[in-house]
C-alpha positions as CSV (number, residue, x, y, z in Angstrom):
1,M,298.8,13.5,64.4
2,S,295.5,15.0,65.4
3,I,294.4,16.7,68.5
4,D,291.0,15.5,69.6
5,A,289.8,17.8,72.3
6,T,286.7,19.8,73.0
7,F,287.1,23.1,74.9
8,R,284.1,24.7,76.5
9,L,283.4,27.4,79.0
10,P,280.5,27.3,81.4
11,S,277.5,29.4,80.5
12,S,277.7,31.4,83.7
13,T,279.5,34.7,83.8
14,S,281.7,34.0,86.8
15,R,284.5,32.6,84.6
16,P,285.4,29.3,86.1
17,R,286.8,27.4,83.1
18,F,286.9,23.7,82.2
19,M,287.6,21.4,79.3
20,Q,285.2,18.6,78.5
21,V,287.3,15.6,78.1
22,H,287.7,11.8,78.0
23,P,285.3,10.1,80.5
24,H,287.6,7.2,81.4
25,A,290.7,9.1,82.3
26,K,292.2,8.9,85.8
27,P,291.3,11.5,88.4
28,A,293.9,14.2,89.1
29,S,295.0,12.7,92.4
30,E,296.3,9.5,90.7
31,S,299.6,9.1,89.0
32,P,299.0,8.6,85.3
33,S,300.0,5.6,83.3
34,S,301.4,6.1,79.8
35,S,298.9,3.5,78.6
36,H,296.1,5.8,79.5
37,I,297.7,9.0,78.2
38,N,299.0,9.5,74.7
39,H,299.6,12.3,72.3
40,A,296.7,11.3,70.1
41,R,294.3,12.3,72.8
42,L,295.9,15.6,73.8
43,L,293.9,17.2,76.6
44,N,291.4,14.3,76.7
45,I,291.9,14.3,80.5
46,P,289.4,15.6,83.1
47,V,290.7,19.1,83.9
48,L,288.5,21.4,85.9
49,Y,289.6,25.0,86.5
50,H,287.7,26.4,89.5
51,R,288.7,30.1,89.6
52,K,287.0,31.8,92.4
53,P,287.4,35.6,92.0
54,T,289.8,37.2,94.4
55,Q,289.2,40.7,95.8
56,K,291.6,42.1,93.1
57,Q,289.4,40.4,90.5
58,S,286.1,41.8,91.8
59,E,286.1,44.8,89.5
60,L,287.1,42.7,86.5
61,E,284.4,40.1,87.2
62,K,281.7,42.8,87.5
63,K,282.7,44.0,84.1
64,K,282.5,40.5,82.7
65,E,279.0,40.1,84.1
66,M,277.9,43.0,82.0
67,S,279.4,41.3,78.9
68,P,277.8,38.5,76.8
69,A,278.6,35.1,78.2
70,R,281.2,33.1,76.3
71,D,280.4,29.4,76.0
72,T,283.2,28.2,73.8
73,F,287.0,27.9,74.2
74,T,288.1,30.2,71.4
75,S,291.6,31.6,72.1
76,I,294.9,30.7,73.5
77,L,298.0,32.8,74.1
78,M,301.3,31.1,73.6
79,L,304.4,32.3,75.4
80,P,307.6,30.3,74.6
81,W,311.1,31.0,75.9
82,L,313.1,33.1,73.5
83,A,315.0,30.3,71.9
84,H,314.1,28.8,68.5
85,G,314.3,25.3,70.0
86,H,311.3,26.3,72.1
87,I,309.6,28.6,69.6
88,S,309.4,25.9,66.9
89,P,307.4,23.3,68.9
90,F,305.3,26.1,70.3
91,L,304.5,27.1,66.7
92,Q,303.7,23.5,65.7
93,L,301.4,23.2,68.7
94,S,299.7,26.5,67.8
95,K,299.0,25.1,64.4
96,R,297.4,22.0,65.9
97,F,295.2,24.2,68.1
98,A,294.4,26.4,65.1
99,D,293.2,23.3,63.2
100,R,290.6,22.9,66.0
101,D,289.3,26.4,65.2
102,I,291.0,28.0,68.2
103,H,292.5,31.4,67.6
104,I,296.1,31.7,68.6
105,Y,298.0,34.7,70.0
106,F,301.7,33.9,69.6
107,C,303.7,36.2,71.9
108,S,307.4,36.8,71.6
109,T,310.0,39.5,70.9
110,P,310.0,41.3,67.5
111,V,313.3,39.7,66.4
112,N,311.8,36.2,67.0
113,L,308.5,37.0,65.4
114,A,310.3,38.3,62.3
115,S,311.6,34.7,61.7
116,I,308.2,33.2,62.3
117,K,306.1,35.4,60.0
118,P,307.6,34.0,56.7
119,K,306.5,30.6,57.8
120,L,302.9,31.7,58.1
121,V,302.5,34.0,55.2
122,G,300.6,32.3,52.4
123,T,299.4,29.4,54.6
124,K,296.0,28.7,56.1
125,Y,297.4,29.7,59.5
126,F,298.2,33.3,58.6
127,S,294.7,34.4,59.7
128,K,294.5,32.0,62.6
129,I,297.8,32.8,64.4
130,K,298.3,36.4,65.4
131,L,301.8,37.5,66.2
132,V,301.9,39.6,69.3
133,E,305.1,41.6,70.1
134,L,306.5,41.4,73.6
135,H,309.0,44.3,74.1
136,L,311.9,43.7,76.5
137,P,313.8,46.6,77.9
138,S,316.6,47.7,75.6
139,L,319.6,47.4,77.9
140,P,323.1,48.8,76.9
141,E,324.5,45.3,76.6
142,L,321.4,43.8,75.2
143,P,320.0,45.6,72.1
144,P,316.8,44.4,70.5
145,R,318.6,42.2,68.0
146,N,319.8,40.1,70.9
147,H,316.3,39.6,72.4
148,T,316.7,36.0,71.3
149,T,319.1,33.2,72.0
150,K,319.9,32.5,68.4
151,T,322.9,34.8,68.1
152,L,323.3,35.6,71.8
153,P,326.9,35.4,73.2
154,P,326.7,32.9,76.1
155,H,327.8,35.4,78.8
156,L,324.6,37.4,78.1
157,M,322.2,34.6,78.8
158,P,321.5,35.8,82.4
159,T,321.0,39.3,81.1
160,L,318.4,38.0,78.6
161,K,316.6,36.1,81.3
162,M,316.6,39.3,83.5
163,A,315.2,41.3,80.6
164,F,312.5,38.7,80.1
165,D,311.5,39.0,83.7
166,M,311.4,42.8,83.3
167,S,308.8,42.4,80.6
168,S,306.3,40.9,83.0
169,S,304.3,44.2,83.3
170,S,304.1,44.4,79.5
171,F,302.9,40.8,79.4
172,A,300.2,41.7,82.0
173,D,299.0,44.5,79.7
174,I,298.8,42.1,76.8
175,L,296.7,39.7,78.7
176,K,294.3,42.4,79.9
177,L,294.0,43.6,76.3
178,L,293.5,40.3,74.6
179,D,291.8,38.4,77.4
180,P,292.6,34.9,76.0
181,D,290.8,31.8,77.3
182,M,294.1,30.1,78.3
183,V,297.8,30.8,78.4
184,V,300.4,28.2,77.4
185,Y,303.8,29.1,78.8
186,N,307.3,27.7,78.9
187,F,309.7,26.7,81.7
188,L,311.4,29.9,82.7
189,P,308.8,32.6,83.5
190,P,306.9,31.8,86.8
191,W,305.4,35.3,86.6
192,A,303.4,34.3,83.5
193,P,301.0,31.8,85.2
194,A,300.9,34.1,88.2
195,I,299.7,37.0,86.2
196,A,297.3,34.8,84.3
197,S,295.8,33.5,87.5
198,S,295.4,37.0,88.9
199,L,293.2,37.7,85.9
200,G,291.2,34.5,86.2
201,I,292.9,32.9,83.1
202,P,294.1,29.3,83.4
203,A,297.7,28.7,82.4
204,V,299.2,25.4,81.4
205,E,302.9,24.7,81.0
206,F,304.3,23.2,77.8
207,M,307.8,21.6,78.1
208,C,309.7,21.3,74.9
209,T,312.5,19.2,76.3
210,S,312.3,15.4,76.7
211,A,310.5,13.8,79.6
212,T,313.7,11.8,80.3
213,M,315.8,14.9,80.8
214,C,313.0,16.7,82.8
215,A,312.7,13.6,85.1
216,F,316.5,13.3,85.5
217,V,317.0,17.0,86.4
218,S,313.9,17.1,88.7
219,H,315.2,14.0,90.5
220,A,318.7,15.5,90.9
221,S,317.2,18.7,92.3
222,M,314.6,17.0,94.6
223,K,316.7,14.0,95.7
224,P,320.3,15.1,95.8
225,G,322.7,12.1,96.4
226,V,320.0,9.6,95.5
227,K,320.6,7.6,92.3
228,F,318.2,8.0,89.5
229,P,315.9,5.0,89.5
230,Y,316.6,4.2,85.8
231,P,320.2,3.1,85.7
232,E,320.5,3.4,81.9
233,I,320.4,7.2,82.4
234,Y,323.5,8.5,84.2
235,L,326.3,11.0,84.1
236,H,329.9,10.2,83.3
237,D,332.4,11.4,85.8
238,H,333.6,14.3,83.6
239,Q,330.0,15.5,83.2
240,V,329.2,15.8,86.9
241,D,330.7,19.3,87.5
242,K,329.0,20.8,84.4
243,F,325.7,19.3,85.5
244,T,326.0,20.7,89.0
245,N,326.8,24.1,87.6
246,L,323.7,23.8,85.4
247,L,321.5,23.3,88.5
248,E,323.1,26.3,90.1
249,C,322.7,28.7,87.1
250,S,320.7,31.8,88.1
251,A,319.5,35.1,86.7
252,N,317.9,38.1,88.4
253,G,318.5,36.5,91.8
254,I,316.6,33.3,90.9
255,K,318.1,29.9,90.2
256,D,316.9,28.3,87.0
257,C,315.9,25.2,88.9
258,E,313.7,27.4,91.2
259,R,312.0,28.9,88.1
260,V,311.4,25.4,86.7
261,F,309.7,24.1,89.8
262,Q,307.6,27.3,90.2
263,C,306.4,26.9,86.7
264,Y,305.5,23.3,87.4
265,E,303.6,24.2,90.5
266,R,301.6,27.0,88.9
267,S,300.5,25.0,85.9
268,S,296.8,24.3,86.0
269,D,296.4,20.6,86.9
270,M,298.8,19.2,84.3
271,I,302.0,19.7,82.3
272,M,302.1,19.2,78.5
273,I,305.4,17.9,77.1
274,K,306.9,17.3,73.7
275,G,307.3,13.6,73.5
276,I,305.8,10.2,72.8
277,G,304.4,8.0,75.6
278,E,305.2,4.8,73.9
279,I,308.9,5.8,73.9
280,E,309.3,7.7,77.2
281,G,306.4,6.3,79.2
282,E,308.3,5.3,82.3
283,Y,310.1,8.7,82.5
284,I,306.8,10.5,81.9
285,D,305.3,8.6,84.8
286,Y,308.2,9.3,87.1
287,L,308.2,13.0,86.3
288,S,304.5,13.0,87.1
289,F,305.2,11.4,90.4
290,L,308.0,13.9,91.3
291,I,306.0,17.0,90.5
292,D,302.5,15.7,91.4
293,K,301.0,16.7,88.2
294,R,299.7,14.8,85.2
295,V,302.2,14.9,82.3
296,V,300.6,14.8,78.9
297,P,302.9,13.9,75.9
298,L,301.9,15.6,72.7
299,G,304.0,13.8,70.2
300,P,307.1,15.0,68.4
301,L,305.5,18.2,67.0
302,V,307.9,18.2,64.0
303,E,308.0,21.2,61.8
304,D,306.9,20.8,58.2
305,T,310.1,21.4,56.3
306,V,310.0,24.0,53.6
307,F,313.1,24.5,51.5
308,E,314.1,27.3,49.2
309,D,314.8,26.0,45.7
310,D,318.6,26.5,46.1
311,E,318.6,24.9,49.6
312,K,316.8,21.9,48.3
313,S,319.1,21.5,45.4
314,E,322.2,21.7,47.5
315,I,321.3,19.6,50.5
316,L,318.6,17.1,49.3
317,D,320.3,16.4,46.0
318,W,323.6,15.8,47.9
319,L,321.8,13.4,50.2
320,D,320.1,11.6,47.3
321,N,323.5,10.6,46.0
322,K,324.4,8.9,49.3
323,E,323.6,5.4,50.4
324,E,320.7,4.9,52.9
325,K,321.8,5.3,56.5
326,S,325.3,6.3,55.5
327,T,325.3,9.9,56.7
328,V,325.7,11.4,60.2
329,F,323.9,14.7,61.1
330,V,325.9,16.8,63.6
331,S,324.2,19.7,65.4
332,F,324.4,21.0,69.0
333,G,321.1,23.0,69.1
334,S,320.3,26.6,69.1
335,E,321.9,27.7,72.4
336,Y,325.4,26.1,72.3
337,F,328.3,27.6,70.5
338,L,331.4,25.4,70.2
339,S,334.8,26.9,71.0
340,K,337.5,26.8,68.4
341,Q,339.1,23.8,70.3
342,E,335.9,21.9,70.4
343,M,335.3,22.5,66.7
344,T,338.8,21.3,65.8
345,E,338.3,18.1,67.8
346,I,334.9,17.4,66.2
347,A,336.4,18.1,62.7
348,H,339.3,15.7,63.3
349,G,336.8,13.0,64.5
350,L,334.6,13.4,61.5
351,E,337.5,13.3,59.2
352,A,338.9,10.2,60.8
353,S,335.5,8.4,60.8
354,K,335.4,8.3,57.0
355,V,331.6,8.6,57.2
356,N,329.4,11.0,55.3
357,F,328.2,13.9,57.4
358,V,326.2,17.1,57.5
359,W,327.5,19.5,60.2
360,V,325.6,22.6,61.2
361,V,328.1,25.2,62.3
362,R,326.9,28.0,64.4
363,F,328.5,31.3,65.6
364,H,327.1,33.7,68.1
365,D,326.8,37.5,67.5
366,G,330.2,38.9,67.0
367,E,331.8,35.8,65.5
368,G,330.1,36.1,62.1
369,D,333.0,38.0,60.5
370,A,335.5,35.3,61.6
371,A,333.3,32.6,60.3
372,A,332.9,34.3,56.9
373,N,336.6,34.9,56.4
374,G,337.7,31.3,55.7
375,R,335.9,29.6,58.6
376,S,338.9,30.1,60.8
377,H,337.5,27.8,63.5
378,L,337.9,24.8,61.3
379,P,341.3,23.1,60.7
380,D,343.3,24.2,57.7
381,G,342.3,22.2,54.6
382,F,339.5,20.4,56.4
383,L,336.8,21.2,53.9
384,K,339.0,20.2,51.0
385,R,339.9,16.9,52.6
386,V,336.2,15.9,53.3
387,A,334.9,17.3,50.0
388,G,332.3,14.9,48.5
389,R,331.4,13.2,51.8
390,G,330.9,16.1,54.2
391,L,328.9,19.4,54.3
392,A,329.5,22.1,56.8
393,L,326.5,24.4,56.8
394,E,326.6,27.8,58.6
395,E,323.4,28.8,60.4
């Protein structure tokens, strides 16, 4: 997949920013059709950023008038949420931008950046993507090793979101220092586009979750009690309470759904989303209608898989010995940790199914010892009984 977009800045020094784009795309006031927007023409949409200086920007603008004018779109700062399920597509999008000779500042916590750096070392992207540390306050219950969702105990998620909010002043300092041409941010920090706007920097939201889910959640928040217009997407009765609780989740006095809509509103003219228009076109259109913004699908943004030699030998060689389409992959993402009861039920189901499987088993911080000592969360003798047709991989 390629990104075909030309980024330019006006020759004037007043810093309104625009992107030169596809001449036949629809104007911003119209709802897009997926037939006119697809991931192969990322950002090929007329987007005009008119940023008139505020009083607070006056001094900043005067300084810029004394600097050489910039007439090319040369740098983007990426700010993903602190979860690897968000960091990974942000990194893939960063590589696509870097392939267009745009310099990338990739901003996250040190513990997250430590996992990204090995993926860049020795590649053509090492000099094009600069890792920028965002330091969260080190709270007693949230040491720096937990400034990520990867090993975070679930009860500390609101604390991590609060700490992320508390890093906003540090983020402002980073923007002032680096002065990127655009900020690409994720769905939880409404302060990020607000800070960027105060500095005359356009900010565009990039959603890593599917357009289907975004449309469903947005509809439920905006039109409570009204059925989703696409009947194939619905909740079972036993899911309703959990979904309602999801909409009510909050941190630092702000509901997550409020954060999501503030981030939508503050995105400059459009929302970018991980997805494919040919697959999710109707949901992309409906989300666009709900939030009154163009929604641009960027494609799957799949990571190029790199295996260590021993990893490749264990997993791929094992799969090579199985028949085509005979194996089930079981994983619940980077932010969900199964209880012992849930793991037991899934294990019994996989055993009874008689199918081949690869199951990614994850434990949050504090459970590692239990997992290492005989995988106590799995039923006794489970691994022996499924030997040869099942792999349980600890992440």
